[in-house]
MIPA-743895 format. One record per residue (C-alpha): x, y, z; residue number from 1. Coordinates in steps of 0.02 Angstrom, whole numbers, plus 50000, padded with zeros to 5 digits. Each point is the difference from the previous one (the first is absolute). Example, Ala and Ser with C-alpha at 12.3 -4.5 7.8 and 13.67 -1.06 7.14 Angstrom:
<sites>
+-------+-------+-------+-----+
!    xx !    yy !    zz ! num !
+-------+-------+-------+-----+
! 50615 ! 49775 ! 50390 !   1 !
! 50069 ! 50172 ! 49967 !   2 !
+-------+-------+-------+-----+
</sites>
This chain:
<sites>
+-------+-------+-------+-----+
!    xx !    yy !    zz ! num !
+-------+-------+-------+-----+
! 50407 ! 49156 ! 50297 !   1 !
! 49914 ! 50167 ! 50031 !   2 !
! 50116 ! 50131 ! 50075 !   3 !
! 49869 ! 50135 ! 50027 !   4 !
! 49944 ! 50040 ! 50177 !   5 !
! 49825 ! 50043 ! 49936 !   6 !
! 49911 ! 49907 ! 49859 !   7 !
! 49953 ! 50095 ! 49844 !   8 !
! 49816 ! 50007 ! 49960 !   9 !
! 49953 ! 50003 ! 49817 !  10 !
! 49882 ! 50144 ! 49964 !  11 !
! 49836 ! 49952 ! 49918 !  12 !
! 49872 ! 50128 ! 49945 !  13 !
! 50021 ! 50187 ! 49994 !  14 !
! 50128 ! 50081 ! 50112 !  15 !
! 50045 ! 50177 ! 49952 !  16 !
! 50177 ! 50060 ! 50021 !  17 !
! 50096 ! 50158 ! 49962 !  18 !
! 50156 ! 50095 ! 50043 !  19 !
! 50085 ! 50158 ! 49941 !  20 !
! 50039 ! 49989 ! 49814 !  21 !
! 49896 ! 49841 ! 49978 !  22 !
! 49813 ! 50028 ! 50002 !  23 !
! 49947 ! 49820 ! 49982 !  24 !
! 50085 ! 49848 ! 50074 !  25 !
! 49949 ! 49821 ! 49967 !  26 !
! 50024 ! 49916 ! 50169 !  27 !
! 50062 ! 49820 ! 49978 !  28 !
! 50023 ! 49947 ! 50181 !  29 !
! 50016 ! 50071 ! 50172 !  30 !
! 50069 ! 49949 ! 50171 !  31 !
! 50030 ! 50081 ! 50167 !  32 !
! 50179 ! 50035 ! 49942 !  33 !
! 49973 ! 50065 ! 49824 !  34 !
! 49910 ! 50008 ! 49836 !  35 !
! 50028 ! 49948 ! 49819 !  36 !
! 49918 ! 50100 ! 49862 !  37 !
! 50010 ! 50047 ! 49817 !  38 !
! 50004 ! 50176 ! 49933 !  39 !
! 50038 ! 50094 ! 49840 !  40 !
! 50138 ! 50110 ! 50071 !  41 !
! 50175 ! 49956 ! 50058 !  42 !
! 50037 ! 50018 ! 50185 !  43 !
! 50174 ! 50015 ! 50074 !  44 !
! 50081 ! 49851 ! 50084 !  45 !
! 50018 ! 50032 ! 50187 !  46 !
! 49888 ! 50152 ! 49980 !  47 !
! 49876 ! 50034 ! 50139 !  48 !
! 49823 ! 50036 ! 49941 !  49 !
! 49832 ! 50030 ! 50080 !  50 !
! 49872 ! 49877 ! 49934 !  51 !
! 49812 ! 50006 ! 50024 !  52 !
! 49888 ! 49847 ! 49982 !  53 !
! 49811 ! 49996 ! 50010 !  54 !
! 49861 ! 49874 ! 49998 !  55 !
! 49820 ! 50027 ! 50052 !  56 !
! 50005 ! 50109 ! 50157 !  57 !
! 50182 ! 49968 ! 50045 !  58 !
! 50135 ! 50120 ! 49942 !  59 !
! 50182 ! 49983 ! 50054 !  60 !
! 50149 ! 50114 ! 49968 !  61 !
! 50172 ! 49927 ! 50038 !  62 !
! 50182 ! 50033 ! 49963 !  63 !
! 50101 ! 49865 ! 49917 !  64 !
! 50172 ! 49972 ! 49925 !  65 !
! 50019 ! 49925 ! 49826 !  66 !
! 50098 ! 49838 ! 50009 !  67 !
! 49971 ! 49942 ! 49821 !  68 !
! 49942 ! 50082 ! 49840 !  69 !
! 49996 ! 49900 ! 49839 !  70 !
! 49951 ! 50060 ! 49827 !  71 !
! 49880 ! 49883 ! 49911 !  72 !
! 49921 ! 50023 ! 49830 !  73 !
! 49814 ! 49963 ! 49993 !  74 !
! 49907 ! 49971 ! 49838 !  75 !
! 49835 ! 50095 ! 49992 !  76 !
! 49916 ! 49972 ! 49835 !  77 !
! 50127 ! 50044 ! 49865 !  78 !
! 50103 ! 50110 ! 50115 !  79 !
! 50142 ! 49956 ! 50119 !  80 !
! 49988 ! 50098 ! 50162 !  81 !
! 50139 ! 50020 ! 50130 !  82 !
! 49944 ! 49942 ! 50173 !  83 !
! 50108 ! 50004 ! 50155 !  84 !
! 49977 ! 49865 ! 50132 !  85 !
! 50050 ! 50075 ! 50167 !  86 !
! 50028 ! 49922 ! 50171 !  87 !
! 49999 ! 50116 ! 50148 !  88 !
! 50029 ! 49968 ! 50185 !  89 !
! 49902 ! 50105 ! 50124 !  90 !
! 50095 ! 50118 ! 50115 !  91 !
! 49958 ! 50065 ! 50175 !  92 !
! 49818 ! 49947 ! 50011 !  93 !
! 49907 ! 50062 ! 50153 !  94 !
! 49904 ! 49874 ! 50106 !  95 !
! 49837 ! 50074 ! 49936 !  96 !
! 50055 ! 49981 ! 49819 !  97 !
! 50055 ! 49820 ! 50034 !  98 !
! 49828 ! 49959 ! 50069 !  99 !
! 49915 ! 50080 ! 49850 ! 100 !
! 50117 ! 49909 ! 49880 ! 101 !
! 49962 ! 49834 ! 50085 ! 102 !
! 49813 ! 50034 ! 49980 ! 103 !
! 50026 ! 50051 ! 49819 ! 104 !
! 50097 ! 49840 ! 49962 ! 105 !
! 49867 ! 49892 ! 50082 ! 106 !
! 49871 ! 50072 ! 49880 ! 107 !
! 50093 ! 49966 ! 49837 ! 108 !
! 50013 ! 49843 ! 49898 ! 109 !
! 50027 ! 49826 ! 50064 ! 110 !
! 50183 ! 49984 ! 49949 ! 111 !
+-------+-------+-------+-----+
</sites>
């Protein structure tokens, strides 16, 4: 049984993401409540970060709180690379940002 108030939408195609200390984020999925992404740098549990996501002509900057951060090791060729999978819940979104986020979500994937 799904406990989320908003369904997650799996991201397909290129969606750019960044935040302070992490230039490139690999966005895994997104909902009206939060985002899940992978990055190369550790982020603090319960930390509040500003995250920016972009696709085509839409660019959104939002604040979110980290609710989960898990270290995974990813094999790339002969090397093992640390990758953090991070779940973040959005905080204090304005009505305008919510509308833009809803439009953004409608344009990604088919998850």
